[in-house]
N, C-alpha and C positions, 0 to 999 in steps of 0.2 A: 569837892577834891581839890587840893592845891596841886597846881601844875607847874613844874620847873620849866624854865625857859631852855631851849637848845642852845648849845654852844654857838658863838657867833664867829663869822669870818673875821680875819684880822683887819681887813680894810673897811673903814666906815668914813663916809663924807657927808654927815648929815647937815653940815653948814649950808651946802648948796641947794638943798630942797627948799621950795617955796610952797605956800599955802595951797595953790591951785583952786580948782573948782569942783563942786559936787556933780557936775554934769559936763559933758555927756559920761555916763558909765563907761568904764573900760580903759584902755590906753590909747590916747588921742594926740597924734602928731599935728601940730598947728603950724608947721614951717620954722618954728623956733625951738621948740622943746616938746616935751610929752607931758600930758596931763594924766594922772593915774586916779581912778575913782572906783571905789569897791562898796557895794551895799552890804551891810551886816547890822542888824538891830541889836544883837545880843553880844558882839564882840567887845573885848576890853582894850585891844591894841591890834593894830594890823602893821606888818612889816612887808615891804617891798624887797624882794631878793633879786638881785641881777647877777647874770651868769655870763660867761664868756661865750663867743659867737657859736661854739658848738654845743653849749648848754651842759658841759661836763663839770665846770668848775664854778662854785659860787663865789663871786668876787666881793659883793658887798650887801649889807641888809640896812634898809632905811626904813625907819618908822614913818608912816604917813601922819603928818603933823594935825591934820584938822578932821573934825567930825561934824557934819552938817546934814540934818534931816536923815540920820541913820546911814550916811555915806561917809566913808573915809577917804579922804583925798590928799593929793600933794602934786607938785610940779617940779619936774627936772628939766632945767634949760639945756643941759648938755646930753639929754637922751635923744636918740635919732631912731628912724625906721631901721629895723634890724636888731634893735635892742632886745635881748632875751631876758625873761623875767618870770617870776611866779610869786605867790604870797605864802606868808605864814600868818595865821590868824589866832590870836590869843583869846582866851575866855574859859568859862567853866566847863569841865569835863563832867557832866552830870546826865548820863543816858536816861536816868529815870525820870528827868525833867526835860528831856528832849534835847539837851545840849551835848554836843560831841567835839568841842574844840580841842585841837592838838596841834601846837606850833611845831612839833617835831615833823609834821607832814607837809610837804610842799604842796600847794593847792593851784590848781589852774583857774585863770580868771574867767568867769562866766561869759564875759564879753570879748575874750581874745579873738582877734580876727585870724590868727595863723598860729599853727603849732609846730614844734620842733622835736622830732624823734618820737619813737615809739614807748609805750609803756612796758618796762621789763619787771615782770612780777617778781615780788618777794613779799615775805611776812611784814616787812616794813611799810607795806602800803596800808595797813590796817591800823586804826586808831587804837585798837585793844591788842593785847598780847595773845596772839594766836596760840591756841592749845590751853590757855589758862583755865583752871576750873571756875572761875568767875566769868568766863566768856567775855561778852562785850562790856561788863563793867569794870574790866581790868584796863590798864592804861599802858600804851607802848611808847618807849622813849627813843626807839631808832629813828634816824633821819631818813626819809623816803625819797630825797631829792635825786640821788644817783640813777634811781630807775623810772623817774617821772618824765613824761613830755614836758616841754617848756612853752611858754607863750612868747610870741614875737610881735614887736610893734610893727605895723605895716603903714606904707604910704599908700593911700587909697587912689592916688592919681592914675588915670588911665584914659587914653584917647579913643573914644567910642566912635568918632567919625560920624557916619550917617545912620548909625544903628537906630532901628525903630522896632518896637514891639509889633509882632504881626497882628495882634488883636483879632484873632480869628473868632467869629461869631460863635456862640455855644451851639447853634443849630448846625453849624458845619464841622464842629470839632470831632476828631477821631483820635482817641488816645492811643499811644503805643508804649507800653510799659517795658523798660529795659534796665539792665544792671550794666553800668558803664564798663566795669571791669570784665564781666563776662562777655559782653557784646564784642569787647576788642582784643581779649587776649590771644584769640587764635585767628584773627582776621588777617587775611593775606596781604592787604594794602596797607596795614598799620606797621611802621617801622618797629622793630623790636624795643627800642627804648621808649616808645610811647604807649606800648600795649598796657591796658588796664588802667589808663589815666584819662583825665579830661582831654589832653592833648590828642590822645588816640581817638576818642569819641568826636573829636574836631576835624579828623582827616577828611579830605574832600570825598574820597570814595565811600566812606562811612556816611557822610551827610547826604551824598547823591543817592545812595541805596535807600535810605529811609524817605527821601523826598519821592523817589520813584514809586514807592508803594501808594502814595496819595494820602498818608496819614498826616495830621496837621499838628500834633503836639506829642513830644517825647516826654514821658513821665519817668524819671530817673528814681530808682531805689535810692536810700538814704546816701547822701555825700557829706553829711555833717561829720565832723570828728566823732569817732566812735572807739570802743574798746574791745579787744578780743578777750572773752571770758577766760579765766585762768584754767578752769576744767576743760574747756575746749583745747587749749593749747597743749594741756597734759596728754590729751588724746590724739594729738597730731592734727587737730582740726583748727578752724578758724570761724569768727563771726562774719560769714561772707555777705549776708544781706545787709548788715549794718544798723539794724534796729536796736542799738545800744549806746546811745548818744552820750558824750561827755561835754560837748561844747556845741552851742547852736550858732554861732557866727563863723567859726573856722571850718573850712573843707578839710576832710580828712587827709593827712599828708601822704598816705599811700596812693592817692589818686593824683598827686601832683608830680609828674615826670621831673619838672624843673625845679620844684620846691617853691615856687611863687604863685601867689593867688590870681595874678593875672591871667594864668592859664584858664581858669574858670570863665573869665570874662571873654577870652578869645573864643572859647567853645561856644558860649551863648551867642556872641556876634555872628559866628558861622552859621548857626541854626537860624537865627533871625534873617540873615541874608538870603537863606533858602525858603523863607516864609514859614518856618517851623517854629512853634512855641517850645520852651522849655518848663517844665513842671518838676517840682522836686517833692519827693516823698519825705515827709519830715516827722519827727518823733519828738513831740513835746509833752508827752504823757508820763514819762519815766526818765531815769538816767542810769548809766553804768554802774552807780554806786551801791545798788542792791538794798537789802534790808539791814537790819541792826548788826549782821554778821558780814557785811560787805564791806569794801575798801574805803578809805577817806582819800578822795582825789580832788574834789572842788566843793561842791554845794554843801555836802555834809559837815565839812570842816569849817566852811565860811559862815553858815547860819542854819544849821540842820532844822530848827524849830520853825524857820520861815519858809524855807524852800520846799519842804515835804509836807504832805498830809500825814498826821501822826494819829495813832489810835488813841482812844480815851486813856489808856496807859501809854504816855508819850515816849516810853522806851521803845516802842514798836511802831511800825509803819503801816498804814492803810495800803493794801495791795490790790487795787482795782485792776491792775495791768497784767498781773500774774508774773511780774519780773522783780517784785521785792519791795518797790516803793512806787509812789505817785506823786508827780510835782503838784504843789499846791497854787493852782491858778486863782484861787480865792484871795491870795496875798497880792496887794497892789504891786509891790515891786516884782514879784515872780510873773504877774500878768505883764507888767512893763517889759520885762526881759524877752518874753516871747514875742510880744508884738513888736518890740525894737529889732528882734532878730528877723521877723517877717519883713518888715520895712527895709531892713539893711539888704536883704537879698533881692528885693525888688528894685530899690533905688540905686544901690551900688553894683549889684551884680547882674540887674536886668532880667531876672527870671520872670516868668509869666504866671506864675501860680503855684499851688500846693496841694498835695494830697496828705491829709493828716491821719496819720496811724492812730488806731483806737480813739477816734475823735470824741466819742461819747464823754470821755473824761475831761476834755477841755470844756465841755458844757455842764459839768456836774458842779454843783455847788453843795455845801454840806447838807442841805435838804433833800439833794438828789439832782437828777438832770433838769435842766431849765432852758427852754429856747431863748430866754431873755437873761442867760447867765452873763457874768462879766466878760468872758473871752468872746463869745459869740456877739454880744453887743459891741465890743470893741471893734472887731472886724468889720461888722456891718456899717458902722458910722465912719470909719477910718477913710480919709480921703485917698490914701494909697491902696490899702488893702481891699477896699470895697470894689475897686476897678479890676482886680486880677481874679483868675479862676481859683475857687475854693472847693476842694473836694473832700468829703468827710468818709471815712471809713467808720460807719455809724454803729459801732458796737464795742463793747469790752466785757470783762468778766465781772464787774461790779454790779451792785443792785440796780435793777432797771436799766441795764447796760445796753440791750437791744433797742436801737432807735431809728431803725431804717424808716425814712419818711417822717422823722421827727425834727429835722433841722429846719432852722428858719428860712424864709426867702433869701435868695442870693447864693444858697449853697447847693452844690451837687453831692450826690451821695452814691457810693458803691451799693449795688442792689444785689444782694446775695440770693434773694428770691428769684431773680431772673436767672442767675447761674444754676441753681438748683432745679428750677421748672425745666429749662431748656435741656439740661443733661438727662433729667428724668424721662422727658419726652422722647428724646431720640433714642434712649436706651429701650424704649417700648413699654415703659410702665403705664398701668391702666389709670383711666379717669383724669387725664393731665390736660385735656383740651380747654376746659373753662379756665384754668389758671394760665395755661398757655396764652391765650387770647389777651388776658390782662398784661402779661409780660410784653407781648408783641407791640402793645399800645403804650409803652412807657410806664407801665404799672400805675395808671391814673387812679386805681383804687387806693394807692399808697400816697401818690405824690400831688395829685390834682386838688390842691387847696391853697388857700391864701395867695392866689395869683402865681404860684409856681408853674413852671413850663415843662415840657416833656424832657428837656435836656437834663433835668435834676436827677433823672435816673442814669446812673453810669452802669450800663449794661456790660457784663462779661461772663464768659464761660470758663476762662481760666485766668489765673494770676500768678505771680511769684510764689504764693503760698498754695500749694497743691500740685496736682498733676499738670504737666503740659498737655496740650491738645493731643499730641501723638499718644502720650501714655494714658489719657482718659479713654481712648479707643483700644488700648492694647493691654491693659491690666484690670484684673477684677479686684486686686488687693494692692495695698502699698507695700513698697519693698525699700525700707529705710535702713537696712543692716549696716550700710556704711557709716550711719550716724553714731553708731556705738552705743545705743540704747535698747538693744534687743527688739527693734522694730516696734517699740511701744509708743514712739513719738509719732506726731502728724496725725491727721484726721483718717478714721476709718470708714466714715460714711462719705464715699466719693461720687456715688451715682455713677460708677464707671462700668465698662463692659469690655472684656477683651475679645469678643467676637469669635470665641472658639478655640483661642490658644493664649496662654499667659506669656506675654512678651513677645520678642521677636520670633518670626515663623517664616518658613518657606512656602507656606501654602498660598497659592496665589488667589484663591477665593477669598480667604481671610483678609489678606492685605488689600485686595480690591475693595472690599466693603469698608475696611478701615478708612482708606483714603476718601470714599464716598461720604462716610459719616463725617470725616472731618469737614469736607465741603459743606455738608448739611449744617453743622454747628456754625461754621464761619458765615455761611449764608444767612442763617437765622439772625446771628449777631448784627450783621452789616445792613440787613433789610428791616431791622426792627425800629420802632420809634425810641427815641432817647439818645444818649451819648455811648457809642460803642467804644469799648477798650480791647485792644489786642495784646496779648503777651508776646514779647519779641521772640522770634523763632518759630511760633506756631504757624506763621504763613508758609513754612516749608516743611513742618512735621518735625520739629526738633525733639529729642528724648532725653529724659534724665533717668533712664533704665528703671522706672517705676518709683523713684524716690519722690514722695510728695511733700517732704519738708527739708529741702536742700539748704537750709539756713546756714550750715557749717560746712559746706562743700565747696571751698575756693579752690577748685581743681577742674579737671577736664569733665567730671560729671555735670558741673553747672555751666561752664563755659561753652558758648555756642561753637560748634565744630562746623565751620563753614566748608571744609573739604568734602563733608559726608552728604552734602545736598545732591540728591540725584535727580533723574528725570521727572519722578513723581513730585519731589519737592519743588522743582522749578515750575511745574505745571500748577501746583497749588498756589505758589506765589502769584502767577499771572491771574489765577481765579480771584485771588484776593484783590489784586489791581482792577479786575473787572468789576468786582462788586463795589469797591470804593468809588470807581468811576461813575457807576450807576446812582449811587447813593448822592453823590455830589451834583449829578446832572438832573435828577428828579426831585424837586422839593417836596413832593408828596411823601419821600421816604424820610424826611427829616423836618417834618411840620413844627412850626412854632407853637401850635394849639394842640391840646390834647384831642384825640379821637373819642367821641362819646357813644356813637351808634344811635343817637337821637335823630328823629326825623325834623328837619327844617322845613317848615311849611312855606316860608317866603321863598326859598330856593327850590322847593320840591326835591329835596335830596337828602340822603343819610351820607355822612362823612365815611362811615365804615359799615360793612354788612358782612356777616359771617355765613359762609356758604357751605352746604353739604355736597358730597359727591354727585348728588342728583341735580345740582344746579340751583337748588332752592336755598331760601334763607332758614338757618337753624331755628328750630322751635325750642321752647323751654324743655319739653320732654327730652328732645334729642341731646341737648346739653348735658343731660343726666346719664347718657349711655357711657358706661365706663370702658366699653370695648372699642369705642369710636377712636380712631387714630389718625383720620385724614380730615382736613379742614382747609377751606378757602378763606382769605381775607381780601374782600373788595374794597379797595379804596378809591373813592370817586374823586376825580380831579376837579369836579364842580363845586366841592365843598368849600365853605367859607374859610379862607386861609388866615385871617386876622379877626380882630374884633370889629372891623368895619363890615357891615352887612351888605357884602357882594359876592357873587359867585366867584369861584376859583377858575383858572383857565389851564390847569395842568392836566396831563394825560391820566386816564383812569388805570390804575394797576390792580392785578390780582396775584396775591402770594398764595401758592398751594404747598402745604406741608403734608407729608405722608409717611408716618412712622411704622405703617403697617408693613410687614415682611414681603408682601407681594403686590402686584399691579392692582391698582384701584381705577376703575373707569370714572372719569370725573366730566360732567357736563358742564361746559362753560356758560356762565350765567348770562342772561340778557342784559344789555347796557343801554341807556338812552342814547341816541344818536346814532346807532348802528355802528358799522365798522367791523373789523376783524380783530382777533386777539393774536399777537405776535409773541413767541416766547423769546425772552431776554436772558434767562438763566434756567438751567437744567442740570442739577448736580449728578444725574445719572448720566448724562451725556455732556459733559463740560467742554470738549474738544470740538464739539460740532459747529461749524460756521455756516451751516445751512439755515436759511430764514424759514421757520415753521409757523405758519399762519393758520387760524381756524376761526370759522364764524361762531357767533354767539348761539348756543343751542347745540353745538357739535360736541362729541364726546371724544376726549383725549385719554390717553392711557398713562397715567401716573406710575411711574416705576416704583417698586418697593423701596422703602427708606430713601426717599428723594424729596427735593425741593424745587419748585418752580416759580419763576416770576415771570408774568406776562403783562404785556402793555396792549390796551385797547386803541387802535388806530382809527380815527374817524373814517367814515365811508369814502370820503374824497382822497384820503391818503393811503387807503389800504391797498395792498397788492393783490392782483387778481389770483 
């Protein structure tokens, strides 16, 4: 198809452009001018479009003069930081061949470090004529620039001072998943002009609160530039979570209260000063451009056939993400873009790691998921990326998409088996003890291979996607009516239980049991082997009114209501602090080696033993009892802590869990060396400050639906 060029602005100054360099990609200020470099293997011409400082008026259009190694490039000696720009890329509009070039559409630079303005939707954003009977095979000649965000050249200079990465060891890591906008929009200590922004997240009171919990690492939901879906805006909603990226280097403008990217760096520096890591949730599996009927905003118009995985009929996209398209990380330039982005956020922004959305896609090659795929190999050998925390969400909706335990050494993975098992167990489902034992020990059945460590299992009970902890114990069913999809969206298999009433209730017995179950779930999470992750607000019982898919609820439903925290919520927060303190105090709760349950003849010890209420070790037959709901996990402090064959010197601990509805008499097991058992945690009596001690062989009454942690004190230290 022959494509006419769009009308050009009246002001042109081609004479001043120089050849420049094909690297680095993007717009790079060198102190004298700006080098512009854009990859496109199939374009025939690239025009750099310069705008006024507000991005409203296109001032001139300059053809990039050189093409080297599939990179179009040029140098402008009079360009400066703050220069506002975009691209128009010429080439064939042949959707049946995978090409969708349309120079009428202003395009964002994939390497842009900052964006200006929102996307203002119109039919002009589509490369085809919306409503045409020929669909995406038609061609649209309207200029999209007026409604497009624009790219901004940045000066990367920033005085970091004494900033140092906290470098928290994996064994000590406790993740805290938060949405920076939702966390700060209602925070009373955040000034109104900073709410919902990086500056708000950096306020001293916010940082101090997070530090007071004892968590080590804040994991922020996506902050890369993203797009609000047109259909959501038409329904009065927004893409709140941000899993709809359009730029992998630029922070989203709506999170910058000042409009300057230094705000991100200041936030990171504040958390580092407090000893807290900053982990970013990142989305490199797809973009906001959707499928063949989606808009042309950047990659699609720059080089559709290179950036995306296309179907055998290249008019269409492979959709392993469920969002319409899939980035093609098998292409070396796309792989380079992703790894360049990651390195940029580490080296320039000083972040400490990443959680990768739908990470299976990143390891999928044309033949399927591959532990030795290009992206996974790139991260493993990279001198920058191999030193930061890498966390995979190890599933997608593509073929062979479920890969929990399938990532290579050096990666941690979200463990949904942990989530589902712990939820089902405390709900009272039958036959869960064998699986629970595996999850309490960092899912060694899944992760204990190739020298991987217990921290590889990121344990969670709740996350942004699904019920909050309070809603998990308050609703049998999802209530997503506010999303406008007739409650059809979101998961229906939540393994939740309302404990006798759907939603809020005045019944004191129901409410008391709900708070106890929250303590049980948090206690299990923070006393299990592996890396725990807490959803922000769960520490005080935040609710989303039963909505388990609040991706589009940028409002009070999703924002944390700090004023609603009552006495029970404050008590739960104190309980979480207690649990985290115990975890950090007792190395046995965060071992660097998997528990195996095998007898070590050299040390005459088992690292872990599973105890029945009778105080005896469980037999094979007893493991098969589907009605059993009470279990003891005996962790021997003498067990070998590292690969060096020597005995440990830690206290022996006993974790007792009882999902049965009534009291269970439990005989405390005998332990070598004598001494007494002292109760450290009791979810049925969390406020008690009375030291409760009992001898080995004594019978204790374990309350219905409760969790206990006991420590064995040697005889010489035991209280009378």
